[in-house]
N, C-alpha and C positions, 0 to 999 in steps of 0.2 A: 702433467703437473704432479709434483711430489705430494705424497700423503704425509700427514703430521707424524705418523709412526715411523716412516722411513727417515724423515729428517731427525727425529729424536734419536734414532739408532746411530746416525752419523755423528750427532753432537755428543754421544756417549762413547764414541770410538776412542781407543787408546792412541791412535795416530792423529797428531795435530792437523795434518793435512786433510784428513777425512772430516775432522771437526770443522775446519775452515770451510770445506765444501758444504757442510750442513748449514753453516751460517748463510752462505750464499743461497742455498735452497729455500731458506726462510722467505725470500722475496716472492716466492710463488704461493705463499700461504695467506690466508686472511689475516688482517692486521692484528686482531686479538690473539689468534693462535701463534703467529710469529712472535709477538711480544712476549708471550708466556715462555716460549722456548729460548728466546734470546736472553731473557733475564737470567737464565740458568748458566749462561756461558760468559757473561761479562766479567766474571771473576776467574775465567779459565787460566790454567797455569802457563799457557803460551800467549805471549803478548800480541802476536798477529791475530789470534782468534779473538782476544778481548777487543782489540782495535776494530776488527770487522763488525763485531756484535754491537759495540757502542755506536759506531758510525751508522749502522743500519737503523738502530733505534732512533737516532736523531733525524733521520730522513723519512721516517714512517708517516704516511698519511692515513687518515681515517680513524685515528685514535680519539677516544672521548676525553673530555676534560679530566674525568676521574682516572682514566688510565694514564694520562700524562702525569698526574699528581703521584701516581704509584711509582713512576719512574724517577721522580725528583730525588728522593734520598739515595737511590742506587747510583744515579749519575753524579751526585755530589760526592759519593764515596770514591768513585773513579777519578774525579777531578782532584781530590785531595790525597787519596790514599794509594793510587796506582804507582808502581815503580818505574813506569815508562812514560816519557814525556809525550810521545805521540798518542798514547791512550788518554792521558790527561787532556791533551788538546782536543781529541775527539769528543771527550765528555763536555768540554766547553762548547764545542760546536753543537752538540746534541741539546744541551740545556737551552741554548739560544734558538736553535731550529725548531724546538717544540714550543717555543713561546712561553717558557716558564719564567715569568717576570719575578717570581718569588726567589729565583736564583741570582738576581742581580748582585746582591752583596757578596755572594760566593764568587761570582766572576770577577768583581773588582778586587776581592782579596787575592784571588789566584794571580791576577795581573801584577799586583804589588809584591807578592811574596815569592812567586816562582822565579827561579834563576834561568829558566828555559825560554829562549826567544820564541820557540814554536808555540808554547802555551800562551804567551803574551799575544802573539799574532792571532791565534784562534779566538781569544777573548775579545780583542778589539774588533775583529771582523764580525764576530758573533753579536756584539752589542748593536751593530747597525741593523742586523736582522731582528733582534729582540725588540728594537724600537722603543726602549724605555728612556724617557727624558732625563732620568737621573744620570745617564751615561755621558751627558754633554761635557762636564768638566774633565772627566777621565779621557775622553776622546781628544780634547784640546791638549791635554798633557802628552798623549801619544803622538800628536801631530808634530811635536818638537823632539821626538825620540831620535837617538843617534843611528838607529837601525832603519834604513830606508824602507824595508818591508813593513815595519810598524807604521811608518808615515803613510805608506800606500793604503794600508788597512784603515787607518784613521780617516783619511780623506774620503774613502768610499763609505765608511760608517757614518760620517757626518752628513754626507749626502742622503743616506738612507734615513737618518734621523729627521732631516728636513728643517732643522733649526736655522733660520736665517742669520742668527747672531754669529754663525760660524764663518760667514763670507769674509769679513776683514781678516780673520785669522788664516783662512785659506789663502788669502791674497799675499801673505808673506812668502809663499812658495812659488810665486809666478816666475821668479828667476832661478829656481832651484837647478843646480848643475846636472842633475839626473833627468834626462828627458822622459823617463817612464813616470816619474813623479809629476812632471808637468802635464803629461798625457792624462793621468788619473785625475789631476786637478781640473783640466778642461772638461772632462766627462762629468765630474761632480758639480761644477759650476753650471753646466747645462741643466742639470736636474734641480738645482736650487733657484736658478733664474733670479729675477729682480734687477733693479738698476745697477746696484753695486757689482753684482755678478756679471752683468753684461759688460761693464767697463773693464773688468778683468779679462773677460773672454776676448774683448777687442785687442788687448795686449797679446794674449796667447795666439790670436789669429795671425800674428806676425812672427810667430816662433820660427826659428831656423830649422826645426825638425818638422817635416811635412806632416807626419802623423799627428803631431800636437796641433799644428795650425788647422788641419782639417777637422779635428775633433772640436776645436773651439768654434768653428763655423757651422757645424752640422748638429742640429738638435737631435736628441735621441728619439728613436721611433716610439 
């Protein structure tokens, strides 16, 4: 196991590859110690280091509510102020993954203002994880996006949200030309259940794509 002093030395190294290795070594440290070190490199001059640090913060377990609140302004800054779309997207993932409902309005703003599809995708997928009911209208909007990946994210997020009002809207995608959209739809409807969802699943169970038909017939474990 790495000592905090060893990791700190890596994070301070002039070589970005060594700093990146230091970020990875933070996984072996106690959450509070790792968080303190990672906070120092989320503004690193190298985008890969920033991305790795932000991503790891978003996946950390064992942080207290106070520690998560401490990360809120730092992640907001990366969401709005970073020069790289993948770091912005990682910040959106992290805000949602940490359950920071205070960031909902930030995430919605990022979705509406960012020109980057990757950021939009991370916001929509993250809103399902966040579980904030305020996301419902935005997820419906994303359900009609021209980019299939945003539709896929919206389908999954609506299932995560568990709002049964979404079922009729999801039903408009039963005949979507992309079988991957229909597959995600079948998986989502299985989780939402209800009579209306079952009727849609009965249609998807006859889908020409075997994977879609099987997903419509097999409830999730």
